[in-house]
C-alpha positions as CSV (number, residue, x, y, z in Angstrom):
1,M,0.0,0.0,0.0
2,S,1.4,3.4,-0.9
3,Q,2.3,5.9,1.7
4,E,-0.2,8.3,0.2
5,I,-3.0,5.8,0.6
6,N,-1.9,5.1,4.2
7,K,-2.1,8.8,4.9
8,Y,-5.8,9.0,3.7
9,I,-6.7,5.9,5.6
10,V,-5.2,7.3,8.8
11,Q,-6.9,10.6,8.2
12,A,-10.2,8.8,7.9
13,L,-9.5,7.0,11.2
14,V,-8.7,10.3,12.9
15,E,-11.9,12.0,11.6
16,M,-14.0,9.1,12.8
17,A,-12.3,9.1,16.2
18,L,-12.8,12.9,16.5
19,F,-16.4,12.6,15.6
20,L,-16.9,9.9,18.3
21,E,-14.9,11.8,21.0
22,F,-16.2,15.4,20.4
23,S,-19.8,15.0,19.2
24,E,-22.4,16.2,21.6
25,D,-24.7,13.8,23.4
26,G,-27.6,14.7,21.1
27,I,-25.6,13.7,18.0
28,I,-24.3,10.3,19.3
29,D,-25.0,8.4,22.5
30,P,-21.9,8.7,24.7
31,D,-21.9,5.0,25.5
32,A,-22.1,4.1,21.8
33,A,-19.2,6.5,21.1
34,V,-17.1,4.9,23.8
35,Q,-18.0,1.4,22.6
36,A,-17.0,2.4,19.0
37,L,-13.7,3.8,20.1
38,E,-13.0,0.7,22.1
39,Q,-13.8,-1.5,19.1
40,L,-11.5,0.7,16.9
41,S,-8.8,0.3,19.5
42,S,-9.2,-3.5,19.7
43,T,-9.0,-3.9,16.0
44,L,-5.9,-1.7,15.6
45,Q,-4.1,-3.5,18.4
46,M,-4.1,-6.6,16.2
47,A,-1.7,-4.9,13.8
48,N,2.0,-5.7,13.7
49,V,4.5,-3.5,15.5
50,E,5.6,-1.7,12.3
51,T,2.0,-0.9,11.4
52,K,1.2,0.4,14.9
53,A,4.4,2.6,14.8
54,S,3.4,3.9,11.4
55,L,-0.1,4.8,12.6
56,C,1.3,6.6,15.7
57,L,3.7,8.6,13.4
58,H,0.8,9.6,11.1
59,F,-1.4,10.6,14.1
60,E,1.4,12.9,15.4
61,N,1.8,14.4,11.9
62,I,-1.9,14.9,11.4
63,A,-2.3,16.5,14.8
64,S,-0.7,19.7,13.5
65,E,-3.8,20.1,11.3
66,Y,-6.0,20.6,14.4
67,Q,-6.0,23.0,17.3
68,G,-6.5,22.8,21.1
69,D,-8.1,19.7,22.5
70,K,-8.6,18.1,19.1
71,A,-4.9,18.5,18.3
72,E,-3.9,17.0,21.7
73,F,-6.4,14.1,21.2
74,V,-5.0,13.2,17.8
75,R,-1.4,13.6,19.0
76,C,-2.1,11.1,21.8
77,M,-4.3,8.7,19.8
78,G,-1.6,6.0,19.5
79,E,-1.3,5.8,23.3
80,E,-5.0,6.2,23.9
81,L,-5.8,3.3,21.5
82,G,-3.2,1.1,23.1
83,L,-0.8,1.1,20.1
84,V,2.2,2.1,22.1
85,D,4.1,-0.6,24.0
86,E,5.1,0.7,27.4
């Protein structure tokens, strides 16, 4: 898969995660949003180490496109989704 395609796939993941995290309760049920983020996390955790590292790097790069809480959320997505080995 090309690097450019990877960028767009990661951008789509970021946009979905931001929607789930920052939408108001009237837009999406908070419990459903948490459940969806947990499922996303669970699926991404199955990736190999190189893929997880690449995702985290993309998250950090994409974070600069956002401001405030959203930028911080995207910057920390790798850790929050359990993709960073401690």
